C-alpha positions, 0 to 999 in steps of 0.5 A, a space after each residue: 918937456 919943451 926943448 929948444 931945436 935947430 930947424 930949416 924952413 921948408 919954403 925957403 931952407 932958412 936956419 932957425 931955432 924954435 920949439 916944436 909946437 906939439 911939445 908946446 901944445 901938450 903943456 900949454 894948448 893956448 899957445 898953439 894955433 893952427 895955420 890953414 891953407 885956403 881950403 881950411 886944411 891944417 898946413 901946420 902949427 904956429 906957437 905963440 913965443 911971447 906966451 912961452 917968454 912969460 911962462 919962462 919969466 914965471 919959471 925963473 922966478 920960482 927957481 929964484 925963490 927955490 935957490 934962496 930958500 935952499 941958501 938960507 
């Protein structure tokens, strides 16, 4: 349910690639944190990409084990 996207930052129109925090939050809420303005109001959400890398490592290990099982 998490998909990679291309986007532009609102602040400087810089192009980037990432994931939607709202998608990540559904699967792993601990990997998302709110970014607040000076008044404590949520401006947007930030994703902990190091945590996503850890999830991907585990997913690759699971898929590798499954492939090896099917090949045996």
